[in-house]
N, CA, C, O and the ligand as a Tripos MOL2 file, in Angstrom:
@<TRIPOS>MOLECULE
protein
  293   291    74     0     0
PROTEIN
NO_CHARGES

@<TRIPOS>ATOM
      1 N           0.8170   -1.1820   -0.0030 N.3       1 MET1
      2 CA          0.0140   -0.0010    0.0060 C.3       1 MET1
      3 C           0.8830    1.2760    0.0090 C.2       1 MET1
      4 O           1.8060    1.4110    0.8130 O.2       1 MET1
      5 N           0.5730    2.1770   -0.8840 N.am      2 THR2
      6 CA          1.3790    3.3540   -1.0610 C.3       2 THR2
      7 C           0.8340    4.5120   -0.2490 C.2       2 THR2
      8 O          -0.3610    4.8040   -0.2960 O.2       2 THR2
      9 N           1.6960    5.1620    0.4860 N.am      3 ASN3
     10 CA          1.2480    6.3260    1.1850 C.3       3 ASN3
     11 C           1.4400    7.5720    0.3040 C.2       3 ASN3
     12 O           2.3710    7.6400   -0.4980 O.2       3 ASN3
     13 N           0.5720    8.5190    0.4640 N.am      4 ARG4
     14 CA          0.6420    9.7240   -0.3430 C.3       4 ARG4
     15 C           0.5960   10.9640    0.5480 C.2       4 ARG4
     16 O           0.1510   10.9110    1.6950 O.2       4 ARG4
     17 N           1.0660   12.0820   -0.0080 N.am      5 VAL5
     18 CA          1.0570   13.2810    0.7630 C.3       5 VAL5
     19 C          -0.2490   14.0730    0.4720 C.2       5 VAL5
     20 O          -0.5530   14.3870   -0.6790 O.2       5 VAL5
     21 N          -0.9960   14.3800    1.5340 N.am      6 VAL6
     22 CA         -2.2040   15.1660    1.4270 C.3       6 VAL6
     23 C          -2.0990   16.3240    2.3860 C.2       6 VAL6
     24 O          -1.9340   16.1430    3.5920 O.2       6 VAL6
     25 N          -2.1950   17.5040    1.8380 N.am      7 GLN7
     26 CA         -2.0970   18.7390    2.6870 C.3       7 GLN7
     27 C          -0.8520   18.7040    3.6120 C.2       7 GLN7
     28 O          -0.9000   19.0940    4.7780 O.2       7 GLN7
     29 N           0.2510   18.2200    3.0300 N.am      8 GLY8
     30 CA          1.5160   18.2280    3.7370 C.3       8 GLY8
     31 C           1.7430   17.0430    4.6780 C.2       8 GLY8
     32 O           2.7610   16.9730    5.3670 O.2       8 GLY8
     33 N           0.8010   16.1320    4.6990 N.am      9 ARG9
     34 CA          0.9760   14.9580    5.5990 C.3       9 ARG9
     35 C           0.9170   13.6520    4.8200 C.2       9 ARG9
     36 O           0.1470   13.5100    3.8700 O.2       9 ARG9
     37 N           1.7510   12.6960    5.2450 N.am     10 MET10
     38 CA          1.6640   11.3700    4.6570 C.3      10 MET10
     39 C           0.4320   10.6900    5.1860 C.2      10 MET10
     40 O           0.1810   10.6590    6.3910 O.2      10 MET10
     41 N          -0.3640   10.1240    4.2280 N.am     11 VAL11
     42 CA         -1.5540    9.3930    4.6950 C.3      11 VAL11
     43 C          -1.5940    8.0310    4.0140 C.2      11 VAL11
     44 O          -1.1220    7.8460    2.8920 O.2      11 VAL11
     45 N          -2.1890    7.0740    4.7570 N.am     12 THR12
     46 CA         -2.4590    5.7850    4.1960 C.3      12 THR12
     47 C          -3.8360    5.8260    3.5130 C.2      12 THR12
     48 O          -4.5620    6.8120    3.6380 O.2      12 THR12
     49 N          -4.1900    4.7500    2.7910 N.am     13 ALA13
     50 CA         -5.5270    4.7240    2.1830 C.3      13 ALA13
     51 C          -6.6200    4.8110    3.2550 C.2      13 ALA13
     52 O          -7.6440    5.4590    3.0390 O.2      13 ALA13
     53 N          -6.4110    4.1610    4.4100 N.am     14 GLU14
     54 CA         -7.4080    4.2200    5.4480 C.3      14 GLU14
     55 C          -7.5780    5.6430    5.9760 C.2      14 GLU14
     56 O          -8.6880    6.1260    6.2030 O.2      14 GLU14
     57 N          -6.4400    6.2840    6.1570 N.am     15 ARG15
     58 CA         -6.5070    7.6790    6.6570 C.3      15 ARG15
     59 C          -7.1410    8.6240    5.6580 C.2      15 ARG15
     60 O          -7.8870    9.5300    6.0270 O.2      15 ARG15
     61 N          -6.8280    8.3980    4.3580 N.am     16 LEU16
     62 CA         -7.4040    9.2050    3.3230 C.3      16 LEU16
     63 C          -8.9360    9.0670    3.3130 C.2      16 LEU16
     64 O          -9.6780   10.0470    3.2680 O.2      16 LEU16
     65 N          -9.3700    7.7860    3.3570 N.am     17 ALA17
     66 CA        -10.8280    7.5350    3.4370 C.3      17 ALA17
     67 C         -11.4570    8.1970    4.6460 C.2      17 ALA17
     68 O         -12.5670    8.7240    4.5690 O.2      17 ALA17
     69 N         -10.7510    8.1690    5.7570 N.am     18 GLU18
     70 CA        -11.2760    8.8210    6.9800 C.3      18 GLU18
     71 C         -11.3910   10.3560    6.7850 C.2      18 GLU18
     72 O         -12.3430   10.9720    7.2640 O.2      18 GLU18
     73 N         -10.4360   10.9460    6.0960 N.am     19 LEU19
     74 CA        -10.4940   12.3850    5.8280 C.3      19 LEU19
     75 C         -11.7340   12.7050    4.9720 C.2      19 LEU19
     76 O         -12.3840   13.7290    5.1820 O.2      19 LEU19
     77 N         -12.0590   11.8280    4.0110 N.am     20 ILE20
     78 CA        -13.1910   12.0150    3.1220 C.3      20 ILE20
     79 C         -14.5130   11.7770    3.8700 C.2      20 ILE20
     80 O         -15.4540   12.5650    3.7780 O.2      20 ILE20
     81 N         -14.5450   10.6790    4.6000 N.am     21 GLU21
     82 CA        -15.7700   10.1750    5.1830 C.3      21 GLU21
     83 C         -16.0870   10.8000    6.5560 C.2      21 GLU21
     84 O         -17.2510   10.8630    6.9540 O.2      21 GLU21
     85 N         -15.1020   11.2370    7.2390 N.am     22 GLY22
     86 CA        -15.2880   11.7650    8.6240 C.3      22 GLY22
     87 C         -15.1400   10.7460    9.6890 C.2      22 GLY22
     88 O         -15.0700   11.0840   10.8700 O.2      22 GLY22
     89 N         -15.0900    9.4720    9.2990 N.am     23 GLU23
     90 CA        -14.8260    8.3820   10.2640 C.3      23 GLU23
     91 C         -14.0940    7.2560    9.5470 C.2      23 GLU23
     92 O         -14.1850    7.1400    8.3250 O.2      23 GLU23
     93 N         -13.3790    6.4350   10.2830 N.am     24 PRO24
     94 CA        -12.5480    5.3860    9.6730 C.3      24 PRO24
     95 C         -13.4010    4.3910    8.9190 C.2      24 PRO24
     96 O         -14.4610    4.0010    9.4100 O.2      24 PRO24
     97 N         -12.9650    3.9570    7.7150 N.am     25 PRO25
     98 CA        -13.7080    2.9550    6.9350 C.3      25 PRO25
     99 C         -13.4780    1.5930    7.5120 C.2      25 PRO25
    100 O         -12.5540    1.3790    8.2970 O.2      25 PRO25
    101 N         -14.3660    0.6230    7.1000 N.am     26 MET26
    102 CA        -14.2050   -0.7650    7.4810 C.3      26 MET26
    103 C         -12.9310   -1.2710    6.7800 C.2      26 MET26
    104 O         -12.1050   -1.9870    7.3450 O.2      26 MET26
    105 N         -12.8310   -0.8390    5.4800 N.am     27 GLU27
    106 CA        -11.7270   -1.3070    4.6450 C.3      27 GLU27
    107 C         -11.4650   -0.3100    3.5560 C.2      27 GLU27
    108 O         -12.3910    0.3500    3.0840 O.2      27 GLU27
    109 N         -10.1920   -0.1810    3.1350 N.am     28 ALA28
    110 CA         -9.8700    0.7480    2.0510 C.3      28 ALA28
    111 C          -8.8570    0.1240    1.1040 C.2      28 ALA28
    112 O          -7.9260   -0.5630    1.5230 O.2      28 ALA28
    113 N          -9.0620    0.3810   -0.1810 N.am     29 ASP29
    114 CA         -8.0790   -0.0790   -1.1720 C.3      29 ASP29
    115 C          -6.9470    0.9020   -1.3280 C.2      29 ASP29
    116 O          -6.8940    1.9030   -0.6130 O.2      29 ASP29
    117 N          -6.0700    0.6470   -2.2170 N.am     30 GLY30
    118 CA         -4.9310    1.5760   -2.4370 C.3      30 GLY30
    119 C          -5.3270    2.9170   -2.9860 C.2      30 GLY30
    120 O          -6.3710    3.0740   -3.6180 O.2      30 GLY30
    121 N          -4.4710    3.8790   -2.7310 N.am     31 ILE31
    122 CA         -4.7320    5.2250   -3.2640 C.3      31 ILE31
    123 C          -4.3000    5.3280   -4.7330 C.2      31 ILE31
    124 O          -3.2360    4.8500   -5.1250 O.2      31 ILE31
    125 N          -5.1520    5.9580   -5.5170 N.am     32 GLU32
    126 CA         -4.8530    6.1830   -6.9480 C.3      32 GLU32
    127 C          -4.9410    7.6470   -7.2720 C.2      32 GLU32
    128 O          -5.5360    8.4460   -6.5480 O.2      32 GLU32
    129 N          -4.3280    7.9700   -8.3890 N.am     33 ASP33
    130 CA         -4.5020    9.3540   -8.8920 C.3      33 ASP33
    131 C          -5.8250    9.4520   -9.6770 C.2      33 ASP33
    132 O          -6.0450    8.7110  -10.6340 O.2      33 ASP33
    133 N          -6.6900   10.3730   -9.2560 N.am     34 ALA34
    134 CA         -7.9050   10.5950   -9.9790 C.3      34 ALA34
    135 C          -7.6240   11.4690  -11.1900 C.2      34 ALA34
    136 O          -6.7960   12.3780  -11.1390 O.2      34 ALA34
    137 N          -8.3270   11.1800  -12.2830 N.am     35 ASP35
    138 CA         -8.0360   11.9450  -13.5090 C.3      35 ASP35
    139 C          -8.9040   13.2370  -13.4670 C.2      35 ASP35
    140 O          -9.7580   13.4570  -14.3260 O.2      35 ASP35
    141 N          -8.6590   14.0530  -12.4670 N.am     36 ARG36
    142 CA         -9.3970   15.3030  -12.3690 C.3      36 ARG36
    143 C          -8.6580   16.2950  -11.4760 C.2      36 ARG36
    144 O          -7.7630   15.9340  -10.7120 O.2      36 ARG36
    145 N          -9.0620   17.5470  -11.5980 N.am     37 GLN37
    146 CA         -8.4380   18.5770  -10.8020 C.3      37 GLN37
    147 C          -9.4160   19.0640   -9.7380 C.2      37 GLN37
    148 O         -10.6300   18.9610   -9.9100 O.2      37 GLN37
    149 N          -8.8980   19.5830   -8.6650 N.am     38 CYS38
    150 CA         -9.7660   20.1070   -7.6180 C.3      38 CYS38
    151 C         -10.5350   21.3620   -8.1550 C.2      38 CYS38
    152 O          -9.9430   22.2620   -8.7490 O.2      38 CYS38
    153 N         -11.8520   21.3760   -7.9210 N.am     39 PRO39
    154 CA        -12.6450   22.5470   -8.3700 C.3      39 PRO39
    155 C         -12.3410   23.8100   -7.5640 C.2      39 PRO39
    156 O         -12.6390   24.9230   -7.9970 O.2      39 PRO39
    157 N         -11.7470   23.6210   -6.3920 N.am     40 ASP40
    158 CA        -11.4980   24.8150   -5.5410 C.3      40 ASP40
    159 C         -10.1190   25.4320   -5.8120 C.2      40 ASP40
    160 O          -9.9960   26.6570   -5.8450 O.2      40 ASP40
    161 N          -9.0860   24.6100   -6.0060 N.am     41 CYS41
    162 CA         -7.7440   25.1580   -6.1080 C.3      41 CYS41
    163 C          -6.9480   24.6150   -7.2890 C.2      41 CYS41
    164 O          -5.7750   24.9560   -7.4430 O.2      41 CYS41
    165 N          -7.5610   23.7740   -8.1300 N.am     42 ASP42
    166 CA         -6.8340   23.2020   -9.2730 C.3      42 ASP42
    167 C          -5.7160   22.2240   -8.8780 C.2      42 ASP42
    168 O          -4.8730   21.8590   -9.6980 O.2      42 ASP42
    169 N          -5.7300   21.8160   -7.6210 N.am     43 GLY43
    170 CA         -4.7290   20.8700   -7.1890 C.3      43 GLY43
    171 C          -5.0250   19.4560   -7.6920 C.2      43 GLY43
    172 O          -6.1000   19.1810   -8.2250 O.2      43 GLY43
    173 N          -4.0350   18.5590   -7.5050 N.am     44 ASP44
    174 CA         -4.2300   17.1650   -7.9390 C.3      44 ASP44
    175 C          -5.1720   16.4520   -6.9660 C.2      44 ASP44
    176 O          -5.1110   16.6610   -5.7540 O.2      44 ASP44
    177 N          -6.0290   15.6190   -7.5120 N.am     45 VAL45
    178 CA         -7.0200   14.9020   -6.6990 C.3      45 VAL45
    179 C          -6.6750   13.4210   -6.6330 C.2      45 VAL45
    180 O          -6.3630   12.8080   -7.6530 O.2      45 VAL45
    181 N          -6.7290   12.8500   -5.4470 N.am     46 LEU46
    182 CA         -6.4820   11.4030   -5.2510 C.3      46 LEU46
    183 C          -7.8460   10.7230   -5.1100 C.2      46 LEU46
    184 O          -8.8430   11.3190   -4.7000 O.2      46 LEU46
    185 N          -7.8260    9.4250   -5.4810 N.am     47 ALA47
    186 CA         -9.0560    8.6240   -5.3550 C.3      47 ALA47
    187 C          -8.7520    7.4170   -4.4730 C.2      47 ALA47
    188 O          -7.6380    6.8920   -4.4940 O.2      47 ALA47
    189 N          -9.7310    6.9850   -3.7060 N.am     48 VAL48
    190 CA         -9.5800    5.7990   -2.9050 C.3      48 VAL48
    191 C         -10.9310    5.0980   -2.8100 C.2      48 VAL48
    192 O         -11.9350    5.7470   -2.5150 O.2      48 VAL48
    193 N         -10.9810    3.7960   -3.0520 N.am     49 ALA49
    194 CA        -12.1930    3.0090   -2.8790 C.3      49 ALA49
    195 C         -12.1860    2.4660   -1.4870 C.2      49 ALA49
    196 O         -11.1750    1.9350   -1.0270 O.2      49 ALA49
    197 N         -13.3280    2.5930   -0.7850 N.am     50 TYR50
    198 CA        -13.3950    2.1540    0.5960 C.3      50 TYR50
    199 C         -14.8050    1.7150    0.9480 C.2      50 TYR50
    200 O         -15.7700    2.0500    0.2620 O.2      50 TYR50
    201 N         -14.9040    0.9650    2.0230 N.am     51 MET51
    202 CA        -16.1710    0.4900    2.5170 C.3      51 MET51
    203 C         -16.5170    1.1780    3.8250 C.2      51 MET51
    204 O         -15.9800    0.8370    4.8790 O.2      51 MET51
    205 N         -17.4440    2.1770    3.7470 N.am     52 PRO52
    206 CA        -17.8810    2.8160    4.9830 C.3      52 PRO52
    207 C         -18.6680    1.9000    5.8640 C.2      52 PRO52
    208 O         -18.6710    2.0650    7.0840 O.2      52 PRO52
    209 N         -19.3610    0.9050    5.2610 N.am     53 SER53
    210 CA        -20.0580   -0.1520    6.0120 C.3      53 SER53
    211 C         -19.9330   -1.4350    5.1830 C.2      53 SER53
    212 O         -19.4310   -1.4160    4.0590 O.2      53 SER53
    213 N         -20.3980   -2.5430    5.7580 N.am     54 VAL54
    214 CA        -20.2400   -3.8310    5.1100 C.3      54 VAL54
    215 C         -21.0120   -3.9200    3.7780 C.2      54 VAL54
    216 O         -20.6740   -4.7430    2.9260 O.2      54 VAL54
    217 N         -22.0290   -3.0920    3.5970 N.am     55 THR55
    218 CA        -22.8350   -3.2180    2.4060 C.3      55 THR55
    219 C         -22.5400   -2.1190    1.3690 C.2      55 THR55
    220 O         -23.1810   -2.0710    0.3190 O.2      55 THR55
    221 N         -21.6050   -1.2680    1.6550 N.am     56 GLU56
    222 CA        -21.3610   -0.1110    0.7760 C.3      56 GLU56
    223 C         -19.9260   -0.0790    0.2670 C.2      56 GLU56
    224 O         -18.9960   -0.2980    1.0430 O.2      56 GLU56
    225 N         -19.7320    0.1850   -1.0010 N.am     57 LEU57
    226 CA        -18.3870    0.4000   -1.5440 C.3      57 LEU57
    227 C         -18.4620    1.7280   -2.3200 C.2      57 LEU57
    228 O         -19.1740    1.8190   -3.3200 O.2      57 LEU57
    229 N         -17.7540    2.7210   -1.8760 N.am     58 VAL58
    230 CA        -17.7360    3.9990   -2.5730 C.3      58 VAL58
    231 C         -16.3260    4.3890   -2.9750 C.2      58 VAL58
    232 O         -15.3380    3.9250   -2.4070 O.2      58 VAL58
    233 N         -16.2680    5.2550   -3.9680 N.am     59 THR59
    234 CA        -15.0160    5.8170   -4.3370 C.3      59 THR59
    235 C         -14.9760    7.3030   -3.8060 C.2      59 THR59
    236 O         -15.8480    8.1150   -4.1170 O.2      59 THR59
    237 N         -13.9680    7.5910   -3.0300 N.am     60 GLY60
    238 CA        -13.8620    8.9380   -2.4710 C.3      60 GLY60
    239 C         -12.7580    9.7150   -3.1800 C.2      60 GLY60
    240 O         -11.7720    9.1340   -3.6340 O.2      60 GLY60
    241 N         -12.9270   11.0130   -3.2720 N.am     61 TYR61
    242 CA        -11.9090   11.8790   -3.8670 C.3      61 TYR61
    243 C         -11.4700   12.9400   -2.8860 C.2      61 TYR61
    244 O         -12.2710   13.4700   -2.1160 O.2      61 TYR61
    245 N         -10.1660   13.2460   -2.9260 N.am     62 LYS62
    246 CA         -9.6490   14.2250   -1.9710 C.3      62 LYS62
    247 C          -8.5520   15.0010   -2.6570 C.2      62 LYS62
    248 O          -7.6540   14.4330   -3.2790 O.2      62 LYS62
    249 N          -8.6420   16.3080   -2.5320 N.am     63 CYS63
    250 CA         -7.6020   17.2070   -3.0240 C.3      63 CYS63
    251 C          -6.3320   17.0380   -2.1990 C.2      63 CYS63
    252 O          -6.3990   16.8530   -0.9840 O.2      63 CYS63
    253 N          -5.1660   17.1010   -2.8610 N.am     64 GLN64
    254 CA         -3.9180   16.9450   -2.1040 C.3      64 GLN64
    255 C          -3.4950   18.2720   -1.4640 C.2      64 GLN64
    256 O          -2.6090   18.3070   -0.6110 O.2      64 GLN64
    257 N          -4.1420   19.3590   -1.8890 N.am     65 ASP65
    258 CA         -3.6550   20.6850   -1.4360 C.3      65 ASP65
    259 C          -4.6140   21.4430   -0.5360 C.2      65 ASP65
    260 O          -4.1920   22.3250    0.2120 O.2      65 ASP65
    261 N          -5.9510   21.0990   -0.5980 N.am     66 CYS66
    262 CA         -6.8760   21.8390    0.2370 C.3      66 CYS66
    263 C          -7.9310   20.8790    0.8740 C.2      66 CYS66
    264 O          -7.7850   19.6590    0.7960 O.2      66 CYS66
    265 N          -8.9740   21.4420    1.4920 N.am     67 ASP67
    266 CA         -9.9250   20.6000    2.2220 C.3      67 ASP67
    267 C         -10.9760   19.9420    1.3410 C.2      67 ASP67
    268 O         -11.8230   19.2030    1.8430 O.2      67 ASP67
    269 N         -10.9380   20.1990    0.0290 N.am     68 TRP68
    270 CA        -12.0150   19.6840   -0.8450 C.3      68 TRP68
    271 C         -12.0080   18.1580   -0.8800 C.2      68 TRP68
    272 O         -10.9590   17.5280   -1.0170 O.2      68 TRP68
    273 N         -13.2040   17.5780   -0.7540 N.am     69 ALA69
    274 CA        -13.3430   16.1310   -0.8370 C.3      69 ALA69
    275 C         -14.7160   15.8240   -1.3640 C.2      69 ALA69
    276 O         -15.6340   16.6260   -1.1910 O.2      69 ALA69
    277 N         -14.8880   14.6640   -2.0140 N.am     70 ASP70
    278 CA        -16.1480   14.2790   -2.6030 C.3      70 ASP70
    279 C         -16.1790   12.7650   -2.6670 C.2      70 ASP70
    280 O         -15.1560   12.1070   -2.4750 O.2      70 ASP70
    281 N         -17.3880   12.1960   -2.9470 N.am     71 ASP71
    282 CA        -17.4600   10.7600   -3.1900 C.3      71 ASP71
    283 C         -18.4930   10.5230   -4.2770 C.2      71 ASP71
    284 O         -19.1930   11.4380   -4.7110 O.2      71 ASP71
    285 N         -18.5700    9.2570   -4.7090 N.am     72 ASP72
    286 CA        -19.4080    8.9740   -5.8980 C.3      72 ASP72
    287 C         -20.8100    8.4920   -5.4910 C.2      72 ASP72
    288 O         -21.4990    7.8680   -6.2990 O.2      72 ASP72
    289 N         -21.2310    8.7640   -4.2860 N.am     73 ARG73
    290 CA        -22.6150    8.3520   -3.8770 C.3      73 ARG73
    291 C         -23.6640    9.1800   -4.6620 C.2      73 ARG73
    292 O         -24.8660    8.9940   -4.4710 O.2      73 ARG73
    293 ZN         -7.9650   21.7700   -3.6790 Zn       74 ZN74
@<TRIPOS>BOND
     1     1     2 1
     2     2     3 1
     3     3     4 2
     4     3     5 am
     5     5     6 1
     6     6     7 1
     7     7     8 2
     8     7     9 am
     9     9    10 1
    10    10    11 1
    11    11    12 2
    12    11    13 am
    13    13    14 1
    14    14    15 1
    15    15    16 2
    16    15    17 am
    17    17    18 1
    18    18    19 1
    19    19    20 2
    20    19    21 am
    21    21    22 1
    22    22    23 1
    23    23    24 2
    24    23    25 am
    25    25    26 1
    26    26    27 1
    27    27    28 2
    28    27    29 am
    29    29    30 1
    30    30    31 1
    31    31    32 2
    32    31    33 am
    33    33    34 1
    34    34    35 1
    35    35    36 2
    36    35    37 am
    37    37    38 1
    38    38    39 1
    39    39    40 2
    40    39    41 am
    41    41    42 1
    42    42    43 1
    43    43    44 2
    44    43    45 am
    45    45    46 1
    46    46    47 1
    47    47    48 2
    48    47    49 am
    49    49    50 1
    50    50    51 1
    51    51    52 2
    52    51    53 am
    53    53    54 1
    54    54    55 1
    55    55    56 2
    56    55    57 am
    57    57    58 1
    58    58    59 1
    59    59    60 2
    60    59    61 am
    61    61    62 1
    62    62    63 1
    63    63    64 2
    64    63    65 am
    65    65    66 1
    66    66    67 1
    67    67    68 2
    68    67    69 am
    69    69    70 1
    70    70    71 1
    71    71    72 2
    72    71    73 am
    73    73    74 1
    74    74    75 1
    75    75    76 2
    76    75    77 am
    77    77    78 1
    78    78    79 1
    79    79    80 2
    80    79    81 am
    81    81    82 1
    82    82    83 1
    83    83    84 2
    84    83    85 am
    85    85    86 1
    86    86    87 1
    87    87    88 2
    88    87    89 am
    89    89    90 1
    90    90    91 1
    91    91    92 2
    92    91    93 am
    93    93    94 1
    94    94    95 1
    95    95    96 2
    96    95    97 am
    97    97    98 1
    98    98    99 1
    99    99   100 2
   100    99   101 am
   101   101   102 1
   102   102   103 1
   103   103   104 2
   104   103   105 am
   105   105   106 1
   106   106   107 1
   107   107   108 2
   108   107   109 am
   109   109   110 1
   110   110   111 1
   111   111   112 2
   112   111   113 am
   113   113   114 1
   114   114   115 1
   115   115   116 2
   116   115   117 am
   117   117   118 1
   118   118   119 1
   119   119   120 2
   120   119   121 am
   121   121   122 1
   122   122   123 1
   123   123   124 2
   124   123   125 am
   125   125   126 1
   126   126   127 1
   127   127   128 2
   128   127   129 am
   129   129   130 1
   130   130   131 1
   131   131   132 2
   132   131   133 am
   133   133   134 1
   134   134   135 1
   135   135   136 2
   136   135   137 am
   137   137   138 1
   138   138   139 1
   139   139   140 2
   140   139   141 am
   141   141   142 1
   142   142   143 1
   143   143   144 2
   144   143   145 am
   145   145   146 1
   146   146   147 1
   147   147   148 2
   148   147   149 am
   149   149   150 1
   150   150   151 1
   151   151   152 2
   152   151   153 am
   153   153   154 1
   154   154   155 1
   155   155   156 2
   156   155   157 am
   157   157   158 1
   158   158   159 1
   159   159   160 2
   160   159   161 am
   161   161   162 1
   162   162   163 1
   163   163   164 2
   164   163   165 am
   165   165   166 1
   166   166   167 1
   167   167   168 2
   168   167   169 am
   169   169   170 1
   170   170   171 1
   171   171   172 2
   172   171   173 am
   173   173   174 1
   174   174   175 1
   175   175   176 2
   176   175   177 am
   177   177   178 1
   178   178   179 1
   179   179   180 2
   180   179   181 am
   181   181   182 1
   182   182   183 1
   183   183   184 2
   184   183   185 am
   185   185   186 1
   186   186   187 1
   187   187   188 2
   188   187   189 am
   189   189   190 1
   190   190   191 1
   191   191   192 2
   192   191   193 am
   193   193   194 1
   194   194   195 1
   195   195   196 2
   196   195   197 am
   197   197   198 1
   198   198   199 1
   199   199   200 2
   200   199   201 am
   201   201   202 1
   202   202   203 1
   203   203   204 2
   204   203   205 am
   205   205   206 1
   206   206   207 1
   207   207   208 2
   208   207   209 am
   209   209   210 1
   210   210   211 1
   211   211   212 2
   212   211   213 am
   213   213   214 1
   214   214   215 1
   215   215   216 2
   216   215   217 am
   217   217   218 1
   218   218   219 1
   219   219   220 2
   220   219   221 am
   221   221   222 1
   222   222   223 1
   223   223   224 2
   224   223   225 am
   225   225   226 1
   226   226   227 1
   227   227   228 2
   228   227   229 am
   229   229   230 1
   230   230   231 1
   231   231   232 2
   232   231   233 am
   233   233   234 1
   234   234   235 1
   235   235   236 2
   236   235   237 am
   237   237   238 1
   238   238   239 1
   239   239   240 2
   240   239   241 am
   241   241   242 1
   242   242   243 1
   243   243   244 2
   244   243   245 am
   245   245   246 1
   246   246   247 1
   247   247   248 2
   248   247   249 am
   249   249   250 1
   250   250   251 1
   251   251   252 2
   252   251   253 am
   253   253   254 1
   254   254   255 1
   255   255   256 2
   256   255   257 am
   257   257   258 1
   258   258   259 1
   259   259   260 2
   260   259   261 am
   261   261   262 1
   262   262   263 1
   263   263   264 2
   264   263   265 am
   265   265   266 1
   266   266   267 1
   267   267   268 2
   268   267   269 am
   269   269   270 1
   270   270   271 1
   271   271   272 2
   272   271   273 am
   273   273   274 1
   274   274   275 1
   275   275   276 2
   276   275   277 am
   277   277   278 1
   278   278   279 1
   279   279   280 2
   280   279   281 am
   281   281   282 1
   282   282   283 1
   283   283   284 2
   284   283   285 am
   285   285   286 1
   286   286   287 1
   287   287   288 2
   288   287   289 am
   289   289   290 1
   290   290   291 1
   291   291   292 2
@<TRIPOS>SUBSTRUCTURE
     1 MET1         2 RESIDUE 1 A MET
     2 THR2         6 RESIDUE 1 A THR
     3 ASN3        10 RESIDUE 1 A ASN
     4 ARG4        14 RESIDUE 1 A ARG
     5 VAL5        18 RESIDUE 1 A VAL
     6 VAL6        22 RESIDUE 1 A VAL
     7 GLN7        26 RESIDUE 1 A GLN
     8 GLY8        30 RESIDUE 1 A GLY
     9 ARG9        34 RESIDUE 1 A ARG
    10 MET10       38 RESIDUE 1 A MET
    11 VAL11       42 RESIDUE 1 A VAL
    12 THR12       46 RESIDUE 1 A THR
    13 ALA13       50 RESIDUE 1 A ALA
    14 GLU14       54 RESIDUE 1 A GLU
    15 ARG15       58 RESIDUE 1 A ARG
    16 LEU16       62 RESIDUE 1 A LEU
    17 ALA17       66 RESIDUE 1 A ALA
    18 GLU18       70 RESIDUE 1 A GLU
    19 LEU19       74 RESIDUE 1 A LEU
    20 ILE20       78 RESIDUE 1 A ILE
    21 GLU21       82 RESIDUE 1 A GLU
    22 GLY22       86 RESIDUE 1 A GLY
    23 GLU23       90 RESIDUE 1 A GLU
    24 PRO24       94 RESIDUE 1 A PRO
    25 PRO25       98 RESIDUE 1 A PRO
    26 MET26      102 RESIDUE 1 A MET
    27 GLU27      106 RESIDUE 1 A GLU
    28 ALA28      110 RESIDUE 1 A ALA
    29 ASP29      114 RESIDUE 1 A ASP
    30 GLY30      118 RESIDUE 1 A GLY
    31 ILE31      122 RESIDUE 1 A ILE
    32 GLU32      126 RESIDUE 1 A GLU
    33 ASP33      130 RESIDUE 1 A ASP
    34 ALA34      134 RESIDUE 1 A ALA
    35 ASP35      138 RESIDUE 1 A ASP
    36 ARG36      142 RESIDUE 1 A ARG
    37 GLN37      146 RESIDUE 1 A GLN
    38 CYS38      150 RESIDUE 1 A CYS
    39 PRO39      154 RESIDUE 1 A PRO
    40 ASP40      158 RESIDUE 1 A ASP
    41 CYS41      162 RESIDUE 1 A CYS
    42 ASP42      166 RESIDUE 1 A ASP
    43 GLY43      170 RESIDUE 1 A GLY
    44 ASP44      174 RESIDUE 1 A ASP
    45 VAL45      178 RESIDUE 1 A VAL
    46 LEU46      182 RESIDUE 1 A LEU
    47 ALA47      186 RESIDUE 1 A ALA
    48 VAL48      190 RESIDUE 1 A VAL
    49 ALA49      194 RESIDUE 1 A ALA
    50 TYR50      198 RESIDUE 1 A TYR
    51 MET51      202 RESIDUE 1 A MET
    52 PRO52      206 RESIDUE 1 A PRO
    53 SER53      210 RESIDUE 1 A SER
    54 VAL54      214 RESIDUE 1 A VAL
    55 THR55      218 RESIDUE 1 A THR
    56 GLU56      222 RESIDUE 1 A GLU
    57 LEU57      226 RESIDUE 1 A LEU
    58 VAL58      230 RESIDUE 1 A VAL
    59 THR59      234 RESIDUE 1 A THR
    60 GLY60      238 RESIDUE 1 A GLY
    61 TYR61      242 RESIDUE 1 A TYR
    62 LYS62      246 RESIDUE 1 A LYS
    63 CYS63      250 RESIDUE 1 A CYS
    64 GLN64      254 RESIDUE 1 A GLN
    65 ASP65      258 RESIDUE 1 A ASP
    66 CYS66      262 RESIDUE 1 A CYS
    67 ASP67      266 RESIDUE 1 A ASP
    68 TRP68      270 RESIDUE 1 A TRP
    69 ALA69      274 RESIDUE 1 A ALA
    70 ASP70      278 RESIDUE 1 A ASP
    71 ASP71      282 RESIDUE 1 A ASP
    72 ASP72      286 RESIDUE 1 A ASP
    73 ARG73      290 RESIDUE 1 A ARG
    74 ZN74       293 GROUP 0 **** ****
């Protein structure tokens, strides 16, 4: 699992999902580069697939430079 820098801090996939979701996920896959730019600051956006609960699998997006985050729900 690759750690990435988000807002100046190294984060794991689990921690990235937690930043997006507001609470730790049950499970998270590896971090990937999303093919999009942040709408707020034009920064690079990371993507991570995670399970907020046993029945849900969502892809979350988080800007590497600011607080912007989204998911595909
Ligand atoms: Zn941003």
